[in-house]
C-alpha positions in Angstrom: -24.0 2.5 -21.7 -23.2 3.3 -25.3 -20.2 5.5 -24.4 -18.9 2.8 -22.0 -18.8 0.2 -24.8 -17.4 2.7 -27.2 -14.4 3.4 -24.9 -13.8 -0.3 -24.4 -13.7 -0.8 -28.2 -11.3 2.1 -28.6 -9.0 0.9 -25.8 -9.0 -2.8 -26.8 -5.8 -2.6 -28.8 -3.9 -0.8 -26.0 -5.3 -3.3 -23.5 -4.1 -6.2 -25.6 -0.6 -4.7 -26.2 0.0 -3.8 -22.5 -1.4 -7.0 -21.2 0.6 -9.0 -23.7 3.8 -7.1 -23.0 3.5 -7.3 -19.2 2.3 -10.9 -19.3 5.2 -12.0 -21.5 7.8 -10.5 -19.2 5.9 -12.0 -16.2 6.0 -15.5 -17.8 9.7 -15.2 -18.7 10.5 -14.4 -15.1 8.5 -17.2 -13.7 10.0 -19.8 -16.1 13.5 -18.5 -15.1 12.9 -19.3 -11.4 13.9 -23.0 -11.5 17.3 -22.0 -13.0 17.8 -19.2 -10.5 16.7 -21.4 -7.6 19.8 -23.5 -8.0 22.1 -20.5 -7.7 20.4 -18.9 -4.7 23.4 -18.9 -2.4 25.5 -17.0 -4.8 22.7 -14.6 -5.6 21.9 -13.8 -2.0 25.6 -13.1 -1.3 25.8 -10.7 -4.3 22.6 -8.9 -3.3 23.7 -8.6 0.3 26.8 -6.7 -0.8 25.0 -4.1 -2.9 24.1 -1.8 0.0 21.5 0.9 -0.8 20.6 -0.7 -4.1 19.5 -3.8 -2.2 17.4 -1.8 0.3 15.8 0.2 -2.5 14.1 -2.9 -3.9 13.5 -4.7 -0.6 16.0 -7.5 -1.6 17.6 -7.3 1.8 14.4 -8.7 3.4 13.5 -11.4 1.0 15.0 -14.8 0.1 15.6 -14.9 -3.6 15.6 -18.7 -3.5 11.9 -19.0 -2.6 9.2 -18.5 -5.2 7.4 -15.8 -3.2 10.6 -13.9 -2.6 11.6 -14.2 -6.3 8.1 -13.2 -7.4 7.9 -10.2 -5.2 11.3 -8.9 -6.4 11.3 -9.7 -10.1 7.7 -10.0 -11.1 6.6 -7.4 -8.6 8.6 -4.7 -10.4 7.2 -5.7 -13.7 3.6 -5.8 -12.4 4.0 -2.6 -10.3 5.7 -0.4 -12.8 4.1 -1.8 -16.0 0.7 -1.7 -14.4 1.2 1.8 -13.2 2.2 3.0 -16.6 -0.8 1.4 -18.2 -3.3 2.8 -15.7 -1.9 6.3 -16.1 -1.9 6.0 -19.9 -5.4 4.7 -19.9 -6.9 7.4 -17.6 -5.0 10.6 -18.3 -6.3 11.0 -21.9 -9.8 9.7 -21.4 -11.3 13.2 -21.1 -8.7 15.4 -22.7 -8.9 13.5 -26.0 -12.5 14.9 -26.7 -11.0 18.4 -27.0 -7.8 17.3 -28.6 -9.6 15.3 -31.4 -12.4 18.0 -31.7 -15.1 15.5 -30.8 -16.4 17.3 -27.7 -18.9 19.4 -29.7 -20.3 16.3 -31.3 -20.6 14.4 -28.0 -22.2 17.2 -26.1 -24.9 17.8 -28.6 -26.4 14.4 -27.6 -29.0 14.3 -24.8 -26.6 13.1 -22.2 -25.3 15.0 -19.2 -21.7 15.6 -18.5 -21.9 13.6 -15.3 -23.1 10.6 -17.3 -20.3 11.1 -19.8 -17.8 11.2 -17.0 -19.3 8.1 -15.2 -19.2 5.9 -18.3 -15.7 7.0 -19.2 -14.5 6.3 -15.7 -16.2 2.9 -15.7 -14.5 2.0 -18.9 -11.1 2.9 -17.5 -11.7 0.8 -14.3 -13.0 -2.1 -16.4 -9.9 -2.2 -18.5 -7.6 -2.1 -15.5 -9.5 -4.8 -13.7 -9.6 -6.9 -16.8 -5.9 -6.7 -17.3 -5.2 -7.7 -13.7 -7.5 -10.7 -13.9 -5.7 -11.9 -17.0 -2.3 -11.4 -15.4 -3.3 -13.2 -12.2 -4.5 -16.2 -14.2 -1.4 -16.2 -16.3 0.9 -16.0 -13.2 -1.0 -18.9 -11.5 -0.8 -21.0 -14.7 2.9 -20.4 -15.2 3.7 -21.3 -11.6 1.8 -24.5 -11.9 3.6 -25.2 -15.2 7.0 -25.1 -13.5 5.9 -27.6 -10.9 5.9 -25.2 -7.9 3.1 -25.2 -5.3 0.9 -22.2 -5.7 1.2 -19.7 -2.8 -2.4 -18.5 -3.2 -2.4 -16.1 -0.3 0.8 -14.3 -1.1 0.0 -14.3 -4.8 -3.5 -12.8 -4.1 -2.1 -10.2 -1.7 0.6 -9.1 -4.2 -1.8 -8.8 -7.1 -4.4 -7.0 -5.0 -1.8 -4.4 -4.0 -0.8 -3.8 -7.6 -4.5 -3.5 -8.6 -5.2 -1.0 -5.9 -2.0 0.9 -6.9 -3.3 1.1 -10.5 -6.8 2.2 -9.4 -5.4 5.0 -7.3 -3.2 6.2 -10.2 -6.1 5.9 -12.6 -8.3 8.1 -10.2 -5.6 10.8 -10.0 -4.9 10.8 -13.7 -8.6 10.9 -14.4 -8.8 14.1 -12.4 -5.7 15.5 -14.2 -7.3 14.7 -17.6 -10.2 17.0 -16.9 -7.8 19.9 -16.6 -6.0 19.2 -19.9 -7.0 20.1 -23.4 -4.6 17.5 -25.0 -3.8 13.9 -24.5 -1.2 14.5 -21.7 0.2 10.9 -21.9 3.6 12.2 -20.9 2.1 13.7 -17.7 0.6 10.4 -16.7 3.7 8.3 -17.4 5.9 10.9 -15.7 3.7 10.9 -12.6 3.9 7.0 -12.4 7.7 7.1 -12.8 8.0 9.8 -10.2 5.9 8.0 -7.6 8.0 4.8 -8.2 11.2 6.8 -7.7 9.8 8.2 -4.4 9.3 4.6 -3.1 12.9 3.8 -3.9 14.0 6.8 -1.9 11.8 5.9 1.0 13.3 2.4 1.1 16.9 3.8 1.1 16.6 6.5 3.7 14.8 6.3 7.1 14.4 10.1 7.0 12.3 9.7 3.8 9.9 7.0 5.0 7.1 9.6 5.1 7.1 9.3 1.3 5.3 6.0 1.6 2.2 8.0 2.6 2.4 9.8 -0.7 3.2 7.1 -3.2 0.9 4.1 -3.9 4.0 2.0 -4.3 4.3 2.3 -0.5 1.6 -0.3 0.1 2.6 -2.4 -2.8 6.1 -3.1 -1.5 6.5 -6.9 -1.8 8.9 -7.2 1.2 6.4 -5.5 3.5 3.5 -7.6 2.3 5.3 -10.9 2.7 6.6 -10.0 6.1 3.3 -8.8 7.5 1.1 -11.3 5.6 -1.3 -8.5 4.8 -1.6 -5.1 3.2 -1.0 -1.9 5.3 -4.6 -0.8 5.8 -3.6 2.8 6.7 -1.6 3.3 3.5 -4.3 1.7 1.4 -6.9 4.0 2.9 -4.8 7.0 2.2 -4.2 5.8 -1.4 -7.8 5.2 -2.1 -8.7 8.6 -0.6 -6.2 10.3 -3.0 -7.7 8.4 -5.9 -11.2 9.4 -4.9 -10.1 13.0 -4.5 -8.7 12.9 -8.1 -12.0 11.6 -9.4 -14.0 14.2 -7.5 -11.7 16.9 -8.9 -12.2 15.6 -12.4 -16.0 15.6 -12.0 -16.0 19.2 -10.6 -13.7 20.6 -13.3 -15.3 18.8 -16.3 -18.8 19.9 -15.3 -17.7 23.5 -15.0 -15.2 24.0 -17.8 -15.8 25.5 -21.2 -15.2 22.8 -23.8 -13.2 23.8 -26.9 
């Protein structure tokens, strides 16, 4: 497990920065809720008149004056997009950096197989993503308790579970992409996350584009859908996890067959 712990040490600063940044924005939003709660009538009226923009973010189906509705809209976008960026950033360079930094020849001279290298690196990526989400869940629960609101455990758990699965899917896809790259490719990972987020907005606006929910992991992390149904969409989650697993499988195949530079 030497490589696993080495990757955790290398990624600890990025984990701290991303967790701190997302956590700070999350805490600010939650502490703003008591102030926003008193203006709910005016806010709902404003949002109802914004047409496609309202539908894009699911605000036409949520009550901004309830904690769960507010959390799904405001905090959901922070957790979803911020978490997606971190997962992509964390996974897309995990393999490519060995060639970019010219450390592949040193690593491969040790008596470890490429499969073991891949497995330990993948485990490090997943551990960092899960660690960040545990911290953010605890922070959110603490902040909600601090403002005196009752904790909606089920809704909070479902929303954070959806964002965690979203990040794991993106990490799997970006892990596979990393095996095909010879440089860091951080722009590729962040661009992929941004594109998938945009596809979800398009799917919410147009009924003809609803099929895009089967492509983007943001489809099963839509806060309005989760709160309305009281559960995640099992079909969309299964498709997402299958795409993530396919990315990991492609990464294993490519990395065990490629010529390392």
